[in-house]
C-alpha positions as CSV (number, residue, x, y, z in Angstrom):
1,P,-56.0,-170.2,43.7
2,G,-56.7,-168.5,40.4
3,P,-58.0,-169.8,37.1
4,H,-54.3,-170.2,35.9
5,T,-52.3,-173.9,36.9
6,Y,-48.9,-175.0,35.7
7,G,-47.3,-178.2,34.1
8,L,-44.4,-180.0,34.1
9,G,-41.8,-177.7,33.0
10,G,-43.7,-174.6,33.6
11,A,-46.2,-175.1,30.6
12,R,-49.4,-172.8,31.8
13,I,-52.9,-173.7,31.5
14,S,-55.2,-171.4,31.5
15,S,-58.6,-173.0,32.8
16,Q,-61.2,-171.0,30.2
17,D,-62.9,-171.2,26.9
18,G,-64.6,-169.3,24.4
19,A,-67.9,-169.7,22.6
20,A,-68.7,-167.6,19.6
21,A,-73.0,-167.6,18.6
22,R,-74.4,-166.1,15.4
23,M,-77.6,-166.6,13.5
24,D,-77.6,-167.4,10.1
25,A,-79.8,-166.0,7.5
26,S,-82.3,-169.0,8.1
27,G,-82.6,-168.0,11.9
28,A,-80.8,-170.8,12.9
29,V,-78.1,-170.7,15.6
30,I,-74.6,-171.9,15.2
31,I,-72.1,-172.1,18.1
32,Q,-68.5,-172.2,17.6
33,T,-66.9,-173.5,21.5
34,S,-63.9,-174.5,22.3
35,I,-64.3,-177.7,23.5
36,S,-63.6,-180.5,21.9
37,E,-66.0,-183.8,21.4
38,Q,-64.5,-187.0,22.8
39,G,-67.5,-189.0,23.4
40,Q,-68.4,-187.5,26.5
41,G,-71.7,-185.4,25.1
42,S,-70.1,-182.1,25.4
43,E,-71.7,-180.7,22.0
44,A,-74.8,-182.2,22.6
45,V,-74.7,-180.0,26.0
46,I,-73.4,-177.3,24.4
47,Q,-76.3,-177.3,21.8
48,Q,-78.9,-177.9,25.0
49,V,-77.6,-174.9,26.7
50,A,-77.1,-172.5,24.0
51,A,-80.9,-173.4,22.7
52,T,-82.2,-172.7,26.5
53,A,-80.5,-169.3,26.3
54,F,-81.0,-168.2,22.7
55,G,-84.6,-168.7,22.8
56,T,-84.7,-171.5,20.2
57,T,-85.3,-175.9,20.1
58,P,-82.0,-177.6,19.8
59,D,-82.6,-178.7,16.4
60,K,-81.9,-175.3,15.4
61,V,-78.3,-174.9,16.7
62,K,-75.6,-176.1,15.4
63,V,-72.2,-176.7,17.1
64,I,-68.6,-176.6,15.6
65,S,-66.0,-178.1,17.7
66,G,-62.4,-179.6,17.3
67,D,-61.2,-177.1,15.1
68,T,-58.5,-174.6,17.0
69,D,-58.1,-172.4,13.8
70,N,-61.5,-171.7,13.6
71,V,-63.0,-171.5,17.1
72,P,-62.2,-169.5,20.0
73,V,-59.4,-169.8,22.6
74,G,-60.0,-172.3,25.2
75,W,-58.3,-175.4,27.1
76,G,-60.5,-177.9,25.1
77,A,-61.3,-181.1,26.8
78,G,-60.1,-181.8,30.4
79,G,-60.5,-181.6,34.1
80,S,-64.3,-181.8,34.1
81,G,-64.8,-178.1,32.2
82,G,-67.0,-179.2,29.7
83,A,-70.3,-178.2,31.1
84,G,-68.9,-175.8,34.1
85,I,-66.7,-174.0,31.7
86,A,-67.5,-174.0,28.3
87,G,-71.0,-174.3,29.2
88,E,-71.2,-171.0,30.6
89,A,-69.3,-169.3,28.0
90,A,-71.8,-170.4,25.4
91,L,-74.5,-169.5,27.7
92,Q,-73.1,-166.0,28.0
93,A,-72.7,-165.9,24.1
94,A,-76.3,-167.3,23.0
95,K,-77.7,-164.7,25.6
96,A,-75.4,-162.2,23.9
97,L,-76.6,-163.2,20.7
98,R,-80.0,-163.3,21.8
99,H,-80.0,-159.3,23.1
100,N,-78.4,-158.6,19.6
101,V,-81.5,-160.0,17.7
102,L,-84.0,-158.2,19.8
103,D,-82.4,-155.0,18.9
104,V,-83.4,-155.8,15.0
105,A,-86.3,-156.8,15.8
106,A,-87.8,-154.2,18.2
107,I,-86.9,-152.2,15.2
108,L,-88.9,-153.9,13.2
109,L,-91.7,-154.0,15.4
110,Q,-91.6,-150.7,16.3
111,T,-91.4,-151.4,19.8
112,E,-88.6,-151.2,22.9
113,R,-86.7,-154.4,23.1
114,E,-87.4,-154.7,26.6
115,T,-91.3,-156.0,25.5
116,L,-89.7,-158.8,23.5
117,D,-88.7,-162.3,23.7
118,I,-87.6,-165.4,21.8
119,T,-89.6,-168.8,22.5
120,G,-89.5,-171.6,20.1
121,G,-87.4,-170.1,17.4
122,I,-90.1,-167.2,17.8
123,V,-90.2,-163.3,18.6
124,V,-93.1,-163.4,20.9
125,D,-94.3,-160.6,23.5
126,R,-92.5,-160.9,26.9
127,V,-96.2,-160.6,28.9
128,S,-98.6,-161.9,26.5
129,R,-96.6,-164.8,24.6
130,E,-97.9,-163.6,21.6
131,E,-95.9,-164.7,18.4
132,R,-95.2,-161.0,16.9
133,M,-92.1,-162.3,14.0
134,P,-90.6,-165.0,13.1
135,L,-86.4,-165.5,13.3
136,E,-85.9,-166.0,9.9
137,E,-87.4,-162.9,9.1
138,V,-85.7,-161.0,11.3
139,A,-82.4,-162.5,9.5
140,R,-83.9,-161.9,6.3
141,V,-83.7,-158.0,7.1
142,A,-80.4,-157.8,8.9
143,Y,-78.5,-160.0,6.3
144,F,-80.4,-159.0,3.0
145,R,-82.2,-155.8,3.6
146,P,-79.7,-153.6,6.5
147,D,-80.3,-150.5,4.2
148,T,-84.5,-150.9,6.0
149,L,-82.2,-150.2,9.1
150,P,-82.2,-147.0,11.2
151,Q,-78.7,-145.6,9.4
152,N,-77.2,-145.0,12.9
153,F,-77.8,-148.9,14.0
154,Q,-75.8,-151.7,13.2
155,S,-76.8,-155.2,13.6
156,E,-74.6,-157.8,15.1
157,M,-75.8,-161.6,14.2
158,M,-72.5,-162.7,16.2
159,A,-71.6,-162.4,19.8
160,T,-68.1,-164.0,21.1
161,R,-68.2,-164.5,25.1
162,H,-65.0,-166.1,27.1
163,Y,-65.6,-167.6,30.5
164,I,-62.5,-167.6,33.4
165,P,-63.4,-168.9,36.6
166,K,-62.5,-166.5,39.0
167,K,-62.5,-168.1,42.5
168,Y,-61.2,-171.6,41.8
169,P,-58.7,-173.0,39.3
170,V,-61.7,-175.8,38.8
171,A,-65.1,-176.4,40.0
172,M,-64.4,-179.5,42.3
173,T,-67.3,-182.5,42.0
174,N,-67.8,-184.6,45.1
175,S,-69.5,-187.9,45.0
176,F,-70.2,-190.7,47.4
177,Q,-69.8,-194.5,46.7
178,A,-70.3,-197.9,47.7
179,V,-69.7,-200.9,46.7
180,I,-70.4,-204.9,47.3
181,A,-67.3,-206.8,46.5
182,E,-67.0,-210.5,47.3
183,V,-63.7,-212.3,47.6
184,D,-62.4,-215.8,46.9
185,P,-60.2,-216.8,49.5
186,E,-58.9,-220.5,47.3
187,T,-58.4,-218.4,44.1
188,G,-57.8,-214.9,44.9
189,T,-60.4,-213.3,42.6
190,V,-62.6,-210.1,43.4
191,K,-66.2,-210.0,41.8
192,L,-68.0,-206.7,42.4
193,L,-71.7,-207.5,43.3
194,K,-73.4,-204.1,43.3
195,Y,-71.9,-200.5,43.3
196,W,-74.1,-197.1,44.2
197,C,-72.6,-193.6,43.7
198,V,-74.2,-190.0,44.4
199,E,-72.3,-187.3,42.6
200,D,-73.0,-183.5,43.0
201,C,-71.9,-181.8,39.8
202,G,-73.7,-179.1,40.3
203,K,-76.6,-178.1,37.7
204,V,-77.5,-181.3,35.8
205,I,-77.9,-180.2,32.3
206,N,-78.4,-184.1,30.7
207,P,-79.0,-186.7,33.2
208,L,-78.7,-189.3,30.7
209,L,-75.3,-187.7,29.8
210,V,-74.0,-187.3,33.3
211,D,-75.2,-190.5,34.3
212,E,-73.3,-192.4,32.0
213,Q,-70.4,-189.9,32.4
214,V,-70.1,-191.1,35.8
215,R,-71.0,-195.0,34.9
216,G,-67.8,-194.5,32.3
217,S,-65.6,-192.5,35.2
218,I,-66.6,-195.9,37.9
219,V,-65.0,-197.8,35.1
220,Q,-62.3,-196.6,34.8
221,G,-61.7,-196.5,38.9
222,I,-62.2,-200.2,38.8
223,G,-60.2,-200.5,35.9
224,G,-57.0,-199.1,38.2
225,V,-58.0,-201.0,41.0
226,L,-58.3,-204.5,39.9
227,Y,-56.6,-205.1,36.3
228,E,-54.3,-202.3,35.1
229,E,-50.8,-201.8,35.5
230,C,-48.0,-201.4,33.5
231,R,-44.8,-204.3,33.6
232,Y,-41.6,-203.7,32.7
233,D,-38.1,-206.2,32.9
234,S,-35.1,-205.5,34.5
235,Q,-33.9,-203.7,31.2
236,G,-37.0,-201.0,31.2
237,N,-38.6,-203.2,28.8
238,F,-42.5,-202.7,28.8
239,L,-44.1,-206.5,29.0
240,N,-47.8,-205.7,28.5
241,A,-48.2,-203.4,26.0
242,N,-51.1,-204.9,23.9
243,M,-54.6,-205.1,24.7
244,A,-54.2,-208.8,25.3
245,D,-51.6,-208.3,28.1
246,Y,-52.7,-205.4,29.5
247,L,-55.8,-205.9,31.2
248,V,-59.0,-203.8,31.2
249,P,-62.3,-204.3,32.7
250,M,-64.8,-206.0,30.4
251,A,-68.6,-205.4,30.3
252,G,-68.7,-209.2,32.1
253,E,-66.6,-207.8,35.5
254,M,-68.8,-204.5,35.6
255,P,-71.8,-204.9,38.1
256,D,-74.9,-203.0,38.2
257,I,-74.0,-199.2,38.8
258,E,-77.0,-197.4,40.6
259,I,-76.2,-193.6,39.7
260,G,-77.7,-190.8,42.3
261,H,-77.7,-187.2,42.1
262,I,-77.6,-184.1,44.7
263,E,-77.6,-180.4,42.6
264,T,-75.6,-178.0,44.7
265,L,-75.0,-174.9,42.2
266,T,-71.8,-173.5,42.1
267,M,-72.3,-169.8,42.6
268,E,-69.5,-168.7,40.6
269,S,-71.6,-169.1,37.1
270,E,-74.7,-168.6,36.1
271,L,-75.3,-171.5,34.7
272,G,-74.2,-173.6,38.2
273,A,-72.7,-176.5,36.5
274,K,-69.6,-178.4,37.8
275,G,-67.9,-181.0,36.1
276,A,-68.9,-184.8,36.3
277,G,-66.1,-186.8,33.8
278,E,-64.0,-187.1,37.1
279,A,-66.4,-187.7,39.9
280,G,-66.7,-191.7,39.5
281,T,-62.5,-192.2,38.9
282,A,-61.5,-190.1,41.9
283,G,-63.7,-192.0,44.5
284,A,-64.0,-195.6,43.3
285,P,-60.3,-196.5,44.5
286,G,-61.0,-196.2,48.3
287,A,-64.8,-197.6,47.9
288,I,-63.2,-200.8,46.2
289,L,-60.2,-201.3,48.1
290,N,-61.9,-200.7,51.8
291,A,-64.8,-203.3,50.6
292,I,-61.8,-205.9,49.7
293,N,-60.1,-205.2,53.2
294,D,-63.7,-205.7,54.7
295,A,-63.9,-209.4,53.3
296,L,-60.4,-210.1,54.0
297,S,-60.9,-208.8,57.8
298,P,-62.3,-212.7,59.1
299,F,-58.6,-213.6,57.8
300,N,-56.7,-210.5,59.4
301,A,-55.5,-209.7,55.9
302,S,-55.3,-206.5,53.9
303,V,-54.3,-205.3,50.4
304,W,-53.6,-201.9,49.3
305,A,-51.2,-202.1,46.3
306,Q,-53.1,-201.3,43.2
307,P,-54.1,-203.6,41.1
308,V,-55.6,-205.8,43.4
309,S,-54.6,-208.9,41.4
310,P,-55.3,-212.8,42.6
311,E,-51.7,-213.0,43.5
312,R,-51.5,-209.9,45.5
313,V,-54.5,-211.4,47.3
314,L,-53.3,-214.9,47.8
315,K,-50.0,-213.4,49.1
316,A,-52.3,-211.2,51.6
317,L,-53.7,-214.6,52.4
318,G,-50.3,-216.7,53.4
319,K,-51.5,-218.9,50.2
320,Y,-49.1,-217.5,47.8
């Protein structure tokens, strides 16, 4: 296996993402990333990763995404690659920018770069942590007074990095799921009473975002098992092409979902993150179907087709 896969018709898909990091004249950091934000929190994760790697606070990091004319090349949002692939690219770009900024700071402070660090948006002594220079001053010289720097030195307030996994096409995620389901043998309806999921997405960067990502993906899995179905007539006409007839789970159908985490870092990247978005969806069908069939076992009945509609349950019970 490798980082490249092929879609229908031989369309090549490259499992990679890029990030460009630059420090502007105010000392703030701007990250241009190939990942796109669709509500999953990718921009927040990139912001957090870049801030930590560079040495500033998240409020000093601006993330630009979604404009393919102006961001580095990447495969965008898909395959749960946000934190694991785009996050690693942002990490490496921010580290490279930090290296460049410290090169300028070392010249201004007449010391070696290895003796300096950046913490909280301030250049500090690596050992004593004494504050030496604000980033605003480094940026001011780099942008507006480069003539004061040595003639053989070129300041670079920007760095671009790409990350392509080498060992695996994607960073696999794992989850354990368990559910308590109640089946009404008279009506065939299924009610989920309680849900548990323990997932392993590698390094958990933002626990709140990961929890909600997993909950959302579990809800998608619940929809596939219990509600969602495309129906066609004999002429091939789509019969339920609207949200009134195409059923999806609503808040009232959702059980309490408890999320737990195991952090097994992927050894291929420095960040150690995998993906989180699909861990819940993949495990939900098996867990829910097993719970339903356990409830039906006293009746010597079982259902394995999706969605598990009341009609299918009643047919399995011999009542329809």
